[in-house]
N, C-alpha and C positions, 0 to 999 in steps of 0.2 A: 635476499631476493634478487631475481634476474634484473640486470640493468635495463633491459628492454621493457620491463613492466613498471619501473619506477620513474622513467623519464629522465634518467641521468644524462649527462652531457654527451656520452658516446653515442646515444641513440639519435641525437639531433641531426647528425649528418646523413641519416637515412631518409628516403622519401616516405610520404605517408603510406603508400602502397607497400613498400618494403617493410616498414615498421608494423603495419597491420598484419602482413603475412606471418611475421615472426610471432606476434602475440597469438594469432589465430591458431598456428601450429602448436603452440605451447599449451593452449587452453585445456584440451581434453585431459591431460595428465596433471596439470597444475593450476586448474582454473580457480580452485578455492583460495590459493595463495594470492591471486590477483584481486580478490574481492573480500578482504578480511572484515569489512564493515557490514557485509550483507550475509545474514545467516540463512542456512537452508541448503539442502542437497537434492530437493525434489526435481523431477523432470521439468516442471513448469519454470522453476528458478534457473535451472541450467540453460534452458532454451533462451530465456530472457538475457542472461548474462553472456551467453555466446554472442548474441546480437550486440550487446553493449560493448564487448571487447573489440568488435569490428568497427563499430560506430565511433568509438573513442579516438581512434587513430586519424580520423578524417577531420576536416575543418567545417563540415556542414552543420546547418541548424538542426537541432534535435527537438522533437515534441514528445514528452513523456506523459503517457496517459495512465490512469488507474484510479481506483476508488480512494476515498479519503483514508489515510492511515496505512497505505501499502508500502510506503518508503520511497516515494518519488525523489525526495531531496537527497537521500542516500545514493540513489542511482546517479543523480546529477553530479554529485561529488566524485563518484567513481569514474564517470566519464571524463571529468576534468583532470583527475589525478592520473589517468592512464593516457592522456592526450599529450601531444607535443607542447601544449601550453601549460603543462603542469608546473613549470618553474615560475610562472606568474600566478596571480591570485584569481580566485573565483569570488565574485560579489553576488549577493542574493537580495532580492526584493519581493515581498508578497504583495501582489497587485490588488488583493481584496482587502488589505488591512490599512490602506492609505487613501484619503480622500482624493478625488479626481485632480483638483488643482495642485495638491502637494505631490501626487504621483508624477505628474508631468515635470515638475521642478526637480524631483529626486532623480529622474531618469536623464533629463537633458541638461540640467543645470540652469542657472539664471544669472543675469547681471544685477548689479546694484540698482534698486528702484524699479525692478521689473514688475513688482506687485507690492501691495501693502504689506509691510513687515520685512521686505527684502532690503535690509540695511547694509548688506555687503554681497558681493558676487560669490557664487558657490559653484563648485565643479560638480557635474552630475555623474551618475554611476557609469554612463556610457563612456565618459572620458576617463574616469578613474579605473575602469576595467580594460582600457585600451591594451591590446596585446594579450589579454587573458580571456576570461569567460564571465558572462553575465547570466545568472539564472533567474528567470521570471517565473516565480511560483504563482499558482492560481491565475494564469494568464487569461483564462476564460472570463474573469471578472474585470478585465481591463476596460475602461470606458472607450466608446467609439472614437472620441476625439483624440485620445492618446494612441489608439490603434493605428490611425492614419499616419501619425508621426513615426511610429515604430516601423511601419511598412517601408517608409523612406530609408530608414537605417538598413533594413535587410536588402533593399533593392540597390541603393546607391552608396552604402557604407559611409553615410554622412548625416549630420543633424545640425540643428541650430538651437542654441540655448535660448531660454525665454528672455525677451527684451533685447536680444542681440540681432545684428544683421550679418554676423560672421558665420560662415559654414565651417564646421569642424569635421575632418575626416576621422574615421574610427576603424580600428582593426580588432573587433571584439567578436567572439563566438557567442551566439545566443542559444541557451538551453531554456526551454519553456516546459511547464508542467500544468496539467489541469485534471480535475476530477469530474468535469462536466463534458458532455458529448458536444464537441465543437461543431460537428456537422448539424446537429439539431439547433445549436446557437446561430449558425449561419442561416438556416431556414427561417428561424425566428427573428432574423435581422438584428441579433444582439452581438454578432461577431462578423467581421468583414471576411468575405470569401477569399479575397486576394491575400489577406494576411494569413488565413488558415493554411493556404497552399504554400506560402513562403515559410511558415513554421514547420509544416509537416514534411520536410525533406527527408529526415531520418527518424521514423517513428519507433518508439519503444513503449511497449505495453507492460505494465506491472500487474501480475495476476493477483486476484484477491486471495485472502487466506483460505477461503473455502475450496479453492482449487489447488491448494498445496498443503493439505493436511499431513502429508508425510513429513513436513518440517515442523509440525506443531510441538512435538516433544522437545526437539532441540531448542526451539524458540523459548518455550516455557522454562526449560532448564537454565538457559542463559539469563532470562529475566529474573528467575528466582534467585540465582546467585548474586545478581546485581542488587536486588531488593534487600536481601539479607545483609549485603555489605553496607548499603546506604543507611539502613536502619539499625546497624550495629547489633545484630542479634547474637547474644552469647549462646542462645539455644536456637540455632537456625531452623527455618521451616523446611520441610521436605513435602513432596506431593505424592499422595497415594496413586498407585497405577491406574485404578479405575476412574480417577478424575479425568484422565486424558480422554477416555472414551466419551464421557459426558461433554467435554469440550469439543470433540469432533461432531457432536450432534447439534451444535449451535452454528448459526449463520455468520457471526462475527461481522456485522455491518461496519464496525469501526476498524476492522482488520488488525494489523500488527500493533497499532497504537492502542486499540482497545484491549488486546490481549495483554500487553505490557501493563496497562493500568489495572486490569483485573488481578494479575499476579501480585502487583505491589499492594493492592487493597487487601488481598487475602493474607499476605505476610504481616501487614500492620495489624489487622484485626485478629488474626490467630495468635500473634505474639509468641511464635515458637512452637515446634512440634510438627505433627503430621497434619497436613491439609487434606481433609476428607471431602466427600461429595457435598455434605451439608454446608460447607464453607463457601461454596460457589454462589455467585449472585443469582437472584431469582430468575432473571431473564435467561440464564444459561440452563437452569433446571426446568424451564418451560412453564412458567406460572400462567394462571388463567388471565384472560384479557377481560377488560371491562365490558359491560353490556352496551349495545348500540341498537338503534331502531332497525327493525326487520324489513326487508323488501317483500315484494309480492310473492317470492318463491319460498319465503320462510327462512331465509338466510340473511343475517344482518351484514352490514358493510365491514364489520370487523371479523366476520367468519364464524358466526354462531348459528346453531340450528334452532329449531322452534322451541326446544327445551331450555334454551339459554346457555347451552354448553359451547364454549369457545373452541374453535379449531385453530391451532397454532403449531408451527414447526420451529423448534429452536427459539421460541419467543416471538416469531413473526406472525402477523395476521395473514389470512388468506389474501386480503386485498393488497397488502404491501408486497406479498410474494409475487402476485400477478403483475404488479407495477414494475418489477425489476426487469431491466433490459436483458439480463443474462439468464432469465428464468428457463429452467429445464425440468420438465415434469418427471422424467426418470430419476434425476438427481434428488428432487424433493421427496419422491416416493422412497428412495433409499434412506434419506435422512429421517423420514417418518418411521420407517422400520427400525432404524438404529435407536431412535428415541424410545419406541415401544419396547425393544429388547432391553435397553438399559433400565427402563422403568420396571420391567418384569424381574430383572436380576436384583434390582434394589429392593423390591417388595419381598422377594424370596431369599434375601441375604446371600445372593450369589449361587443358589442351588439351581443348576441348569435343568435338572429333571422337572422340578416344580415350575421353573420359568417356562419351559417348553409346553407344559400342560396349560399354563395360564395363557399362553399365546396361541394355543391350538395348533402346534406344529410338532413335528418329529424332533427328538432331542438331537439326533445327528445333524439335521438341517440347521438347527439353532447354533450348534457348535461350529459348523462350517461357515456360517455367516459371521460369527464372532471372529473366527480365525482369519477369514479373508479380509474383513474390513478393519480388523485390529481395534475393535471398539471396547474390549474388556480383556483382562488377563485370563489366560487359560492354565489349567493344570497340565502336567505332562500328558502327551498324547494317549498313552496307554490307559490313563484314567478318564479321558474325555470321550473316547469313542468305543 
């Protein structure tokens, strides 16, 4: 691997701008080599990683946004690894997993007797990560009292341990990640506006899985290989091609993490052999939703008509779909079409003539939709059209 991508000593003599230019120039032809931990070749992923490659060479604070399970920690690790600080360590803390009093002590450290149970002084993460990188995961869940102290670190590069009067200077790069909309949190007075602007110097947004379905097959193949290895299958599992089409019709609210869990679950439950459509979890196959009270228009809050039939797309209720900040009606119409096409193919055992009749469309139109959206395998073109 190129020295300029590994942070070896020879690159340390270059300025941030020089180093960034070399990496940026190299990225279009060798970008995959730069990010071995991040799978995918879709346009959405390439665009994100191109930004990451530029951001990594600077010393600015980074705010990584994205839904739960999209791989924000992987991106943070890549930023640190490609940065001039790569020869030092990156420390991580989950701001939502630690109580407020302990979070403050973990970040800033404390003296002996600073609080009940503090029988000895302890160095905080800001001190331990000096010269390196500190990754604040789920920063949107950080209590307001701790936010004020973090703001001082970003503004003045200094902090004071709990129970101490001594100010400590720090040279640490802050990377923060969140799956909540911090702008909404600021409006709701759950997050400080001044801290938000201090964190959002270099923004990176990680696209959800539903916006990078071109990567789905590569991701599944990788997770399948890993699950077969972990569970020591003498008869390893393989996935039928049509399963990928069904997976593309699902919304994947848990994103990459959910996909990995689903693949591992199928490997364990199938215990070897070919994984078919029936081995997918019910939510991916689009199971019925429970009944709910109907409103005055005859549609219940879960999305059912007056006959009690539930409307769902990829397992999502109509209400939950409308509540999504990234809702796009054309996108959901396409996904609904995909689900209906797959259901028709499943009912007709893959016979496209019968499926087209069932859907009330021309066979050529059906085949073109399948081909364009890659939602099911096709026979050779001469047999399809």
